[in-house]
C-alpha positions in Angstrom: 142.3 198.5 68.1 145.0 195.9 67.8 144.2 194.6 71.3 140.5 194.1 70.3 141.4 192.1 67.2 143.6 189.8 69.2 140.9 189.1 71.7 138.4 188.2 69.0 140.9 185.8 67.3 141.5 183.9 70.6 137.9 183.6 71.7 136.6 182.1 68.4 138.5 178.8 68.6 137.5 178.3 72.2 133.8 178.7 71.4 134.0 176.2 68.5 135.7 173.6 70.9 133.0 174.0 73.5 130.2 173.3 70.9 132.0 170.2 69.6 132.5 168.6 73.0 128.8 167.6 73.5 128.9 165.9 70.1 131.8 163.6 71.1 130.2 162.6 74.5 127.6 160.2 73.2 130.2 158.3 71.2 132.3 157.8 74.3 129.2 156.7 76.3 128.2 154.2 73.6 131.7 152.7 73.7 131.6 152.3 77.5 128.0 150.8 77.4 129.0 148.0 75.0 128.9 144.5 76.8 132.1 142.9 77.7 131.1 139.8 75.7 131.3 141.7 72.5 135.1 141.6 72.7 135.1 137.8 73.1 132.5 137.1 70.4 130.2 135.0 72.6 126.4 135.5 72.5 124.9 135.6 76.1 121.9 133.5 74.9 124.3 130.6 74.1 125.6 130.5 77.7 124.3 127.5 79.8 121.8 128.3 82.6 123.2 128.3 86.2 122.8 124.9 88.0 119.8 124.4 90.3 120.7 124.2 94.0 120.8 120.5 95.3 117.9 119.4 97.6 118.8 119.1 101.2 118.6 115.7 102.9 116.0 117.0 105.4 113.6 118.0 102.6 114.1 114.6 100.9 113.3 112.7 104.1 110.2 114.8 104.8 108.9 114.1 101.3 109.2 110.3 101.6 108.3 109.2 105.2 109.0 105.6 106.2 105.9 103.5 106.8 107.5 100.1 107.6 108.3 97.0 105.6 105.8 95.2 103.5 107.3 91.7 103.9 108.2 89.5 106.8 108.1 86.1 108.4 106.2 84.8 111.5 106.0 81.8 113.8 102.8 81.0 115.6 101.5 78.2 117.9 98.1 77.5 119.3 95.3 75.1 119.8 93.9 73.6 117.5 96.0 75.5 115.0 99.2 73.8 115.8 102.6 75.2 114.9 102.8 77.3 111.8 105.5 79.2 109.9 104.4 81.8 107.4 105.4 84.6 105.0 103.7 87.9 105.7 102.7 90.7 103.4 101.3 94.1 104.4 99.3 95.8 101.6 98.6 98.7 103.9 100.0 99.6 107.3 97.1 98.3 109.3 96.6 94.9 107.5 98.9 91.9 107.5 98.3 88.8 105.4 100.1 85.5 105.9 100.3 82.0 104.6 102.5 79.0 105.2 102.9 75.3 106.3 101.7 74.0 109.6 102.3 71.0 111.9 100.2 69.6 114.8 102.5 66.8 116.0 100.7 64.1 114.1 100.4 65.5 110.5 101.3 68.4 108.3 99.0 71.0 106.8 98.8 74.6 105.8 97.0 77.8 106.9 96.4 81.3 105.8 95.0 84.4 107.6 94.7 88.1 108.0 95.5 90.3 111.0 94.1 93.8 111.5 96.0 96.4 113.7 93.8 99.5 113.5 96.4 101.8 115.1 99.8 101.6 116.7 100.6 102.0 120.3 103.3 100.5 122.6 100.7 97.7 123.1 98.4 97.6 120.0 95.1 95.7 119.7 94.9 93.1 117.0 92.1 91.1 115.4 92.9 88.0 113.3 90.9 85.6 111.2 92.5 82.4 109.8 91.7 79.0 108.3 93.7 75.9 107.8 93.7 72.2 106.9 95.7 69.2 108.3 96.1 66.3 105.9 95.3 62.7 106.7 97.2 61.1 109.6 97.3 57.8 111.4 96.2 58.2 115.0 95.8 54.5 115.8 99.3 54.4 117.3 98.0 56.5 120.1 95.3 53.9 121.0 96.4 51.2 123.5 95.2 49.6 126.6 96.2 52.5 128.7 94.2 55.1 126.9 90.9 53.5 127.6 89.7 53.8 124.0 87.7 50.8 122.7 89.6 48.5 120.4 86.8 48.7 117.9 87.5 52.4 117.0 91.0 51.8 116.0 90.2 51.3 112.3 88.6 54.8 112.3 91.8 56.4 113.5 94.0 55.2 110.7 93.0 58.0 108.4 92.0 61.3 110.1 92.0 64.8 108.8 90.5 68.1 110.0 89.8 71.6 108.9 89.4 74.6 111.1 88.6 78.3 111.0 89.4 80.6 113.9 88.8 84.2 115.1 91.1 85.8 117.7 91.3 89.1 119.5 94.4 90.2 121.5 97.4 92.5 121.8 100.6 92.9 119.8 103.8 94.3 121.3 106.4 95.7 118.9 106.7 97.7 115.7 106.0 97.3 112.0 109.8 97.2 111.3 111.5 94.6 113.3 110.2 92.1 116.0 106.7 91.9 117.3 105.0 89.5 119.8 101.3 88.8 120.0 98.9 87.1 122.4 95.4 86.3 121.1 92.4 84.3 122.3 89.1 83.4 120.6 87.0 80.5 119.2 87.8 77.9 116.6 85.4 75.8 114.5 86.8 72.3 113.8 85.5 69.8 111.4 87.2 66.4 111.8 86.7 63.6 109.3 87.7 59.9 109.5 87.9 57.5 106.6 87.1 54.0 107.4 84.6 51.8 109.3 84.3 49.9 112.5 84.1 46.1 112.6 82.4 45.2 115.9 82.2 41.6 117.1 78.9 40.0 118.3 78.6 37.9 121.4 75.9 35.9 119.8 73.3 36.6 122.4 69.8 37.3 121.2 68.9 41.0 121.3 72.4 42.3 121.0 72.8 45.4 118.8 75.6 45.9 116.4 76.6 49.5 115.5 78.8 50.3 112.5 80.5 53.7 111.8 81.4 54.5 108.2 83.4 57.7 107.6 82.1 59.5 110.7 82.6 63.3 111.0 82.7 65.4 114.1 82.1 69.2 114.1 82.8 71.3 117.2 83.4 74.8 118.4 86.2 75.1 120.9 88.2 77.8 122.7 91.5 78.8 121.1 94.6 80.5 122.4 97.5 81.6 120.2 101.0 83.0 120.6 102.9 84.6 117.7 106.2 86.1 116.8 106.6 88.4 113.7 109.7 89.9 112.1 109.4 92.5 109.3 112.4 93.4 107.1 
């Protein structure tokens, strides 16, 4: 009997301990699940976002391809265009505009034009249109006994000017960024004007005719050839 009572007294505390253990487990789990930031007092929402990864150079270059320079300079010479130096501007890759002063050995002037290069090869086709004007010049110094020109036309050569318009088709060798060389041929329409009048002398013989020229003008369409050098920067 005494042995039975001792067994009951020992088993009762063990049973109460096993029932209390599950009640203590959630508290321990809650303590372990608490965020580490709670101990430091910092709210996770206040932390700055992580920095974005930098763009690679390859991706940047692919997004902004190089299409060549818009500005440049050029030097061209031809007949009847003379020698010209111009500033070029390319609004689109296939069109080049230019304007600048010109010189034809006897007078100064100016010209402007447009060149169209529809596509780029090693040797590219080019079409150009241009117009220019040379101011008044004195050509009488080129008239002498050796030229065979009559003395009566000398007054007409003291004040000569001409305008022209030309169209050329040819080829251009080079690139849009750097040097390029062009050879073109076509037609030019020239309008030459003189300012003055002739003063012919009469031999006094009956029936002689006297012809006066006052501000004569000459219009002509002539062949034209042109060479050009361009540099884009």
